[in-house]
N, C-alpha and C positions, 0 to 999 in steps of 0.2 A: 369591430371584434371588442373594443374595450365597453365595460359597463362598470357602473358605480362599484357593483360588489367585487369584480376582479380588480379593479383599481383598488379598493381597500386591501385586497389579500396581498397584493404586489407591494404595497408600501410597507404594511407589518410584515410581510415575509424580509422584505430588506432592513427594514430595522432591527429585526432578530441577528439578519446574519452579518450586519456591517461589525458590529461592536466584536463579533468572534472570530472576524477573518484570522487567517494565518499571516504573520507582520513577513514573510518571505518565503522561500520555497518549503514545500513539504516533502514528506517520503512518496515512494511509490514512484510511479511515472513521472511525476510532475517536473521534475528537474530536467530530465531530457525532453519532454514535448516542449517548453519553454525555450530551451536552448536551441531545438531547432527553429522555432520559430523565430528566434531572434537572427538567425541566419539564412532563413528561407531554406535550410536543409530537409533532411529525409529521416524522418522517425521511425521508430522499430515498425513491422509491419503490424497492419496494414497502410501505413504510412502518416494517416490523419491530416489531410492535406488543408482541408478547411480550416480546421484547428489551427493550422501551422500559419496560412495567411493572416487569420485575425492576430494571434499573436504579433506576428511582425509589425501589423499596422498599427497595433495597441502599444507596442515598442516604440515608434515613431512621435508619440505623441510628448508634446514639450512639458514634460512634469517631472518632478526631481526624486519620486517614490520610485525604488526598484521595480524591476519588469514583472518578477513573480508577484509582487502584492497587487499590481495592475490588473494580472490576469485573475487574482483572485477576486477580486472586486467583478470583474467579468463573469467569473462563476455565480458569484452572490447573484447579479442581475439575470442570468440566465435560470437560476433556481426560482428566484422568486416570479419570472415570468412563467415559468411551469407551474406552479403555484395558482397562481391568476386564470390560469387558463383551464386547470381544473376546475377551480369556483365557476368560470363560465361554461363549462363543459355541463356541469349538475344543472345549473341554472337553465340551460336549455332543453334539459332531458324532464327537468320538473316544473313545467311551466304552471300548473296549479298552485304551487309552493307560495304560501302568504307571507313567509318568513324569510330573510334574507341569512338566518344562520346558518343553516347547513350546507348551502352553496359555500360560503365562506370559511366555513369550519373544515370541509373538506380539503378546500385550498390548503388551509393551515395545518391540518394532519400530515399532509405531504411536507409541508416547510419545516415542521420538528421532528420528523422522523428522523432518529440520530444517524442513521446511513445516510439519509440525503443531506441532511444538515451538515455531516464531515466533508462530502464532496461538493457542497455549494459554497464553501470558504476556502477552497484551494483550487490550485491551478490543475485541475485535470479535465479529460475530455467528457467526463458523465454530466456535469451541469449542462453542457451544451445539447448533448444526446438528450436529457430531459426535457428541454425544451423544445428541441426538433420534434420529439414524439409527442409531445403535448400539442403542437401546433398541428401535426400530421393527424392525430385524434380528432382534433375541434373540425379540420377540414371533412374529414370521414361522416362526422356527425352532422355538421350544418349540410353536406350535399344529399345526405341520407333524409334530412328532413325536408329537403326543396331541392328534388332534382332536376328542377328547371334552371337552378341558379348555377350556372356551369364554373363561376369562378371559383367555387370550392373545391369542384374536382381539378381545375387547371393549378389552384395554388397548393393543393395537396399531392399533385404530381411533381411539381417542383421542388418540395420540402421532401418528398420522399428521395429525391436524387440528392439533395444535402446532407440528409440523414445518412445515407450509405458512406459519404466521404468523412464522417464523424466518428462512426459507430456502427459496425458490421451487425450487431445485434438487432438493429433497428428493422433489418430484413424480416424478422420473427413478428412484426407488425404490418410491415409492407405488403408480404405476401398474402395473409389473409383478408388485409383490408383491401387492398387491389383487386384479389377475385369477387369480392362484395360488390365493389363499385361496380366493376365491368357486367355484373349479373342483374345489379339494380338499374343501374343506367341505361341497360342493353347495349352495351358498347360495340359490340360486333356487329350490329346495325347500324350504326353511327360511326364509320371508320374514319371520317374525318376529325371528330372530336377526339378519338382513340389517338390518331396521328399527333394531333395538337398535345394530348398528355405524354405523348413517347418522347416530343421535342422537349417538353418543359423537364421532364424527368432528365433527361441527357443535361441540359443545361444546367440544372442543380449537380449532377454528376460530374461537370466540367473539370472542376477544380483537382481532380484525378491528373487529368493532362496537363498541369503545372508541373508536378512532380519530376518528370523528365527534364522540362524545360529548366527549371531551377537547378538541378543537378548539374546541368551542362554550363549554364551561366555562373553558378557559384559554387563550384567545388570546393568542401573544404572536409578539414581534418575530423573524424569522427561522425559523419552522417552514415547513415545506415543503408546496406544492399545496394545494388547495381540496378537503379530503376532508367540509365538511359538507352536501354534496348528494349524490344517490345517483349523478349521473354523473360529478361530481368524486373520488369513492370507487372506483368503478370503473376511471376514469380512472388514478388512482394506483395500484391494485391491479393492474392489467396492465403498469405501468410503460410508458405512453405515451410520458412524456417522453424516454425513451431508446430506445423502440422496442421493442414486445413480441417477446420471445423472444431478444433481443439483448442484448449486453454492451457494445456500442459503438457511439455515433451520429454517429461519426467519419468520415474518409476510409478505406472498406474497398477501394479500388480494388486496392490490393498487399497484401491481406490473404493468408493461407496458406491451403490447402485442406484436406480431411478428413485425407486421406493424410499431410501433412506436420504435421498436430495430433496425428495419431493417434502416428506416431513421435516426436514432442518427448515425448509423454506415457510413453511405454516407455521411451526413453533418460532421461528424467529418473527415473523408477523405478528404473530398472537402476542408474543412476549416482549418484545424490543420495539418494533418499528410503529406499531400503532397501540399496542397494548390490547387488554382484554374488550374495555370499552367499544375501542375503534374495530376491533376485530368482529363484534358482534353486530356492530352496525354495518361493517362489509358486506357480513353474511345475510342480513337481512335485505340488503339491497340486491345481490346476487339472486336470492329467493326470487325477489319480485322481477328481475330482469328476465329468469327462467320461467317465472309462470305467472305474475301478475300482468305481464302486457299480453299475454298467449290467451287467458282467460275471456278478455272481452272479444277476441276473435270468434272463440268459440260458442259465446252466447251474444252474437252480434244482433243489435235490433231488427226486427223485419221491416220491410218497405212496404207490405200489404197493409190489410184491416189492423186494425187496432180496437180494443175493448176500452171503454170507460165506464163510470159507474153511474148507474141511473140515480136519479133522485129517492124513490123509494125503496133502493135496493137493488140488487143483482145487476148484470152488466149487458150492455148494448153494443152491437159492433159499429164501428165505425169507420167511413174510408179515411185512411191517412191523406193529409194536405200534402201537396207539393213541396211545402216546405220543410213537412216532417220528413218527408223521403230525402230530399236534400240534406238536411241535416244528419240524418241515420247515415247516409254516403258518407258525409265529410268524416263524421266520428268514426267509422269504420275505416276510412281512410288514414285518420290519424292515427288509429289503434294498429293497424298495420305498419306505419312507419315506425311507431315507437317499439312496437315487436322486433322489425328488422335492425332497429339501430341497439337496443340494448342486448339481445340474442348474438349480434355481432360483436359488439364488446367484451361479452362473457366468453365467446369463441376465441377472440384473439388473446385473451389472456390466458384461456386454457393451452392454446395452441404453445404460445411461447413458454409456458411451464413445461409443458412434456416435449417440447422440441429442444429446447436448451439442457433440460435435466437429463435426457438422452444423451446428448454429446458430450457434456460437461465430463471432465476428468481429473479436475484437482482432488488430490487426497483431503478430506473436510477435517480428520484427524489432527492434521497441522493446523495450530492457531492460524498462524500466519497467511496460510494458504485458502483456509477458511475465509479469512478477511477478504482477499483477492476475489475468491466465488462470488461472494456476498456483495460485493458491487455489482454484480449483473441482475441482482434481484430490485434495484431500482426502478426498472422498466415496468416489470410487472405491477410493482407496487403503485404505480401512477394510477392503474385501472383500478387497483383496490380502492383507492382512496376514492376515485369517483364513486364506487358503489357505497362506501362509507355515507358517501353525500346523499344518495339516493335512499338508503337504509334511513337515516336520519328524518327525510320528510315522510317516508311511510309510517315511521314509528309516532310521529306527529300526526300524522292522519289517526292513529288508532285512540289518542287522547282524547278527553272531552274537547269539543272546539272551544270553548271559552280558556281552557288551559295550554291548548297546542303549542301555540307560538313560544308562549313564557316558558313553558315547561320543556320543550327542545332547546330552546336557547340558553337554559340553565344548565342542562346536561352536557351540551356541547362544550358551553365556558368551563365546566368543572372538568371535563376530559382534557381541555387545551392546557388550562391551567397546571394540572397534574404533570403533563407532559413536558411543557416549558421547563417548570423548576426540577424536574426528575433527569431531563436530558441536558440542560444548559450546562452543569459543570461538566460533563463528559463529552460536549463537543464545541465547548470555547476552545479555540483554538489560538486566542490573541497571544499566549506563550510559547508557541511553538517556532522556536527559534533554533532547534535541535539541528536539523541537519544544515543549517547554514554555519552553525558552530563547527559540526563535524566534517564539512568539507574545507573549511579554512584551516581545521587542524592538520587534514591530511596534505593540502598544499604547502602549507605555509611551514609544516616540518621537514620538507625535503629540500636540499642544497639546490642552487643555481644549476640550470643546465642539467636537469635530471629527464629520466622517461619514466612515466608512470606507466604501468599495464595494469589495468583494472578487470578482475573477474568478481565482481562483487555488485549487483544490479544498485543497492543505495549508495554506494560509493560512484557509480559511474554517472548515475542521474544528477546527483548534488554537486559533484566536481564539475560535471558538463556544464551544468547552469552556471557556477562560478566563473568559469573560464571564457563562455562562449557570450553572456550576457552582461558579467559585470568585469570582465577584464582583469580577473585574479591571476596571478602568476602565468603571463604568456610565456615566460621562459621554459615551462616544463610541457613536455610532450606528452598527451594522455593517448593510451589506447585501451579497448575495449577488448581483451583477451577473447571471448566466444565469439565477438565478428570474425577475428582473425580464422575461425576454425572454419567459415565456409567458404564452398569454392568460389562465389564472387569476389572474396577478398583481393583477388589478382588484379582486380580492376581499380582497387584504391591504392596499390604501388604508388602510382605516377602522383597522387593528391600528395604524399609524404615527401617525394623529391629526394633529396640528399640526406633529409632530417633523418630517417630512419631506413637500414637496409633489412629486407625480406631474403633470405636466402632458400627462396622457395615460394609457391603459390599462395598456400594456405598452411596455417598451424595445424598440425596434424599429429596422431600418435605416431611412435617408430616404428611399429609392425607395419603398420598400413600407409606408411605416409605417401608414399608415390612421389610426386612432383612437390610434395608439401615441405614443410620443416618441423624441428623440434624445437622444443624451449631450448632445449640444450645449443642447437645451432643458432636462435635466436641471439642468444647471450652472448656466443663467441662472435657473432656479426657486427653487435654493437656496443660490446663494454666498453671499446676506448673510444668510441662517439660522444659520450655521454661524460664530460668531468664531473659531473654531482651526481653520477651512478643511474643504476635500474633497479626500478621497485617494483614489487608486486602487491596490489590490494585484492585479497581474496585467495584462492588457490587454484590450483592449475586444474585444467580440464582431464587430463586422463594422467593415469600411473606411470611416471617415469622418474627414473632417477639419475641417468648417465650425468647430468651436470653436476651432481653431487662430485665426481671425481675431481672438476675443476673449479669451483664455486664453493664458497660459503654461503649460507642463510642467517642473515643477522636481523632480527626485531629492529624495525626503526618507526616508533610513533604508531600509527594506524595501518601501516604497510610491514613490508619486509624487504631487505635491500639484499643485493646480491654481488659479492665481492669475490676476487681471483683466491684461490687457494692460500691458506698461510696469511694473508693479508691482515687479517685481524688478530692472529694471536704474536707474530713475528715484529719486531723494530718498536714502534711508536703504534701501531695500528690498535692495539685493543685499548689503552688509555685514551688515544683520540675517541673511539667507539664510546667508550664509558662518558665521556664529556659531552659528546654531541648527541647520543641517544636520551640521556639523561636531562639533557635542556629540552628535546622535544617533546618528551613526556612530561616535564613540569610545565611547560607551556599548553600542552593540551590538556591536562588536569586544570590549570589556573582557569584555561578558559570555559571547562564545563566546570562550574562553582558549584552548580547544581546539574543533576541528572533527572532526566523525564520521569516524572510521577507513575510509576507502573500502576497505582491505583486507577489511574486515569488513563494512561496510555497501555493497554493489555495487550497481550501475547499475540492479538489481531490485526495490531497497528504496526507501521513500520518505525515508530519511533522507539517501541520496545526494543527493538533490537539495538538501538545505539548503547542500551545498559550492558548487552552482552559484548560489543565491540570495545567500549571503555575498560570493562575489567579484564576480558579476554588478552587484549593488548598490554595491558600495564602488567599482567601476569605474565605473558610469553617472553618479555624483555626479561623480568627477573629470574626465568626460568632457565633461558640461556645465559644468563649472566652466573647464575649457579653453576650451571655444567661446566662453563669455562673455568672457573674459579678452581674446582675441587678435579680439575683435570690433572694427571702427572705424567709430564711437568705442565704445571701451569704458563700461562701465558708470559712472555718476557718482561723482565722489570717488576715484577709484583715480589714486595717483601712480605715477610708473613703477616706484619701489622695491617698492610693494604689486603691481605687477603682476609684477614678478620675484618675490617671494615667494609668491605664489599658483602660478606656473609652476612653482617648485622643490616646492611642495606636490601638484601634480599629476603632476609625473614620480617624484616619491617614491613616490605610491600606485600609479603605474603600475608603477613597477619592484618593487616588492612583487607585484602580481599576476603579472606576468610570470615573476618568480622562483618563485613558490609554487603556481598555478593551471596546471597540466599542461593542460588541456583549452585553455585562451585560449593557452597558451605554443605548442601545436601545429596549434591550429585556425582561430586568430582573427587574420587579418592586419590586422583593424581598429586592435588593438591596439599593433602595431608603427608602424602609420602614425600613430597619434596620440600614442603617447609620441615618434616622431621629430619630430612637428609642434611639441610642447611644448619641444624642445632645439632645434629651428630658431627658434622664437619667442624663445627666451633668445638665443642668439648674435646675432640682430638688434638686441637691446638694448643700451644706452649702457654701454660699458668699466667706467666709474668705478662702476657699481652693485656690491651685494655679494650674494654667493650666500650667504644666511643662512637655517639649517635652526632657530635656536633658536625661534621663534615655532611651531615643530610640534611640541616636544616636549610629551607629556602631554596632546594638545589633537586631532590629527588621528583617530589610530585605535592601537589596542594589537593587536599579532599575537603568539598565542601566549603571552600575557601579557608581551610584551615591548614598549616603546615603539616607534614606526614607525621613528625616528630611528636608534635604538641597534641596531635589528633590522637596519636597511639598512646601517649602518657596519660592525657585527658579521660580516655576510656580506659585505661588500667592493663593495656594489653602490653606495656614495657615498663617495669618499674626504673626510669632512670633520674637520676640528679639534675639540678637546674642547671649545670653547666655540660649536661649529656654524657658524662664520663662516669663510667662504672668499673671500678680497680679490682672489685672483691663481689664474689658471690653471684656473678653472671654464668657460671659455669653451673652452679646448682639450679638456675633458674632454665638454662638451656638444657639440662637432663631430664626435667620436670616437664618441659614442652616438649620435648623428643619423645618420652615416654608415652604421654598421652596422646600425641599425634600419630605414632606407628600403630599403636592397639587401636585407634580407632580405624586407621587405615583397613588393618586385617580384618575389622569387624564390618565393613562396608560392603554392600550389595555389588557384586560385579569385580571387585576388588581381586577374587581368586585367577581371574582370566588375565590380570597384567602380568607381563613377562618376569616384573621384579617381585611378585608375591611370594615365590617359596624364598628369594634371598632374604626379604625384610623379617620373613618369619623366621627364620633361623638364627638371623642376628638377635631379635627380639627374645626368642628362647634362649639363645645363649646368654646373654646379658642378665635376664632373670636369674638363669640358673646360677649362673657366677654371683649373683647378689645375694640369691639363697645360701650358696656356700660359706660367703665370705658373712653373713648375718650368722650361720650356726659355729664358724670358728671364734668369733666373737663372744658368742654366750658358752661356747665350750670353755674359753679363756676364762670367763668370770665365775 
C-alpha cells in the first residue's frame, strides 16, 4: 500500500503538522475524550470506544509529555496517513500520468486545508476518522480495480467496522460503498465471501462490546451514560440523549434549510479549504469522473473488421487480428472499471452531502455552532481533494506534451505555497495553552474539599482532562449538571457513594420533577457535606428561583458559589469574601497574562469563548460588589471610607472592561449603567473622604502582565497621583464620567427595554434641569 509518492506526502504532511501541534488540551470535546481514555471510561454519545482504547494505550507510554500532547501527535500521524492515502488513490486512478506532482499535490491539498489542519494537531476523533475513511476508500478503489483480489474487500469490511466505532458519519460512505461492492462483486451469489465480510465487519465493530465491560470493571465519577444494560447500550449508541440523526438538541426553529447548508459547504470549499484554484481543479476532476470515463464506453472500439489506408489513397478492409480483439476487450474492460470507480466516488460524495445536509440542524448563524457543523465537512472534502488530483492530471493532458509535466508541477507548487503561507498563521496552535490555563484557573481558585457542578461544555471538558489525566485537585468533586438531568443518572448514584447526596433520581424542573430533585434540594442535601462550598460553572438548566430564599449566589473566579442566606452580609462574611474572591481573580488574571488573539481565534473557535469568560467573570464580581456596597444598609463592618475604596475598585475594573472588551463596549448597555451608578454613588459620599487606589495595587487583578492601577493610569483612564491618593478633584472627575456614561446608556440600542431605563432617564433629566436652573440663577446674579 506504500508507494514513493504516498511516502513523500506522509512525511511532508507530518513536517507541517508537528511544529504546529497544540501543546496541551484544546477546546471542543478533546478534554472529555482524552479524559475517558485515561480511565477507560465512556465518552459522550455514541461513546467512541476505539478512540478511548487507543488513548488509554498511548497514556501508558513511558514518556514525560502530557497525555493530551501524545494524542495530538497521534492525530498528526492520522492526518498525514489520510493525505498519503489520497495521494495513493489518485495515483491508482491516473495510471497514465507521467508526473508525480498531481498525486502528491492532492494529498497535500488535504493536509493544508485549514479545517483539517486544525483537527490534525489536536486530540479529537476527526483525524482518526479521516484516516479510516481514506483506508476504506482505498480498499473500495483497489477492489473495484481488481475484483479477483479479495483481500481488499475483506480489509475494507474490517475497516468499515472500525470506522463506525469512531465516527458515525462514516456510515455515509459505508452504505453506498458496500452497496457498490455487493453489486460489482456479485456477492449475493457468493455467500461464503459475504459471510466472511460480515464477520470481519463485526470484528472491527467489536470495540463497542468493550464499553459495558469497562463500565462494569472501572466505574468512575464523570463517565457518561448507563451502558451496562442492553437498553442503556443501545440508547448510548444511537445518541438518544442528543436525538438520533441530529447534531443539535436545542432550538432549531431558525435553523437553515438544505439549500443554505449546501451553499455554505461549497462556499467554504471554494474560499477557505481549497481556494479558487483547487476548487477549479476539483470541478475538472468531477467533470472527467462523470463524463470522461463514460465516453470511451459509448465509443468503444469494434472487435470486427477495421480499415486502414491504402498506399495510393482510400481504405481497404482488413480483419482484426486476435491480438487486436484481445487488446480491444482489455481496453473496454479497463474503461468499464474506471467508469465504475469514478462514478462511485462522485456518487459517494453526493450521497454524503445530500444526506448530511438533510439531517444536520445546527443553526449556522451562530459562529461557534457553524464551526461545530463545519467539522463534518472534512469527510466529503477527502473526495474533493481526490477529484482535484484527477483534475490536475487532466489539465496537464490539455497542455502541449513538452510543457505538460513542468507546467502542471509549477501550477500546483504555486497553489500549495500560497495555501501554506496563507493558512499557517491561522492553524499554528503551538501557542494554544488557553484551555489548560482556563481549567487550572477554575480548579485552583476553589477552596479545598469543594463540590463543582458544571453546566458549560468548555469548562467540563478541560477540567475533566486535568483531573482525570493529570491529577489536578483530586479533592474537588466535579459533576456535569446536564448529565444529572437524564433518567439514567440514577444508575450513577452508587459511583459517588457518600461523597454526594442525590435527593431523587435525577435533576429536574420543579413542576414536573416526579422522582427527581431540584437545584434547591440538591443544595440542601449537600451544603454541609462540603467545607469548601458548592460552586456552579455555567447556568442552571431550568428556570427556578426557590433556592434564592435560602441561599445567596456569589461570583467566585470562573464560577459562582452558593452560600446560606445572610452568610455574606453578616459578621466577617463580606470581608472574607472580598479578600478571597479578589485573590482568586488576581491569580486568574495573572495566569492569563495574555488572552487568545481574536484575529486568529475567531468566533467559530472554542478559544474565542475564553475572551468572553475572562471579561464576563471579572465584570460579574465587580457588579456583585457594587450591588452589596450601595445596599442600604451595607454589609456590616463597612466604614464610609471602606465603601468609597470599594467603589473605586468597582469603577477601576469596569473602566478596564469598558476599554478592553469591544463586545461589552459596543453591545452591553448594562456596563454603562453600572459604571455610571458607581460614580454617582461616589458623588453622594462625604466630600472629606479620600479617593485612594493604593489598596488596589497588586491585589485586584493583573491585565496583560500589568497591575490594574498602573494600566489605568498609563492609559489615561484614572488621573491618579504616584502615591495613589487623590484628595481633591475626584468628585468632578466622577461627575463627568457619570454624565457621559448614563447619557450613552440612554442612547444605546435596546436600553429602553431595561427595567431601569425610565428611572435612569428621570434622574439624568432632573440633574440637568437642576444644573440649568443653577446656571440661570448665577447668570441672573451677575
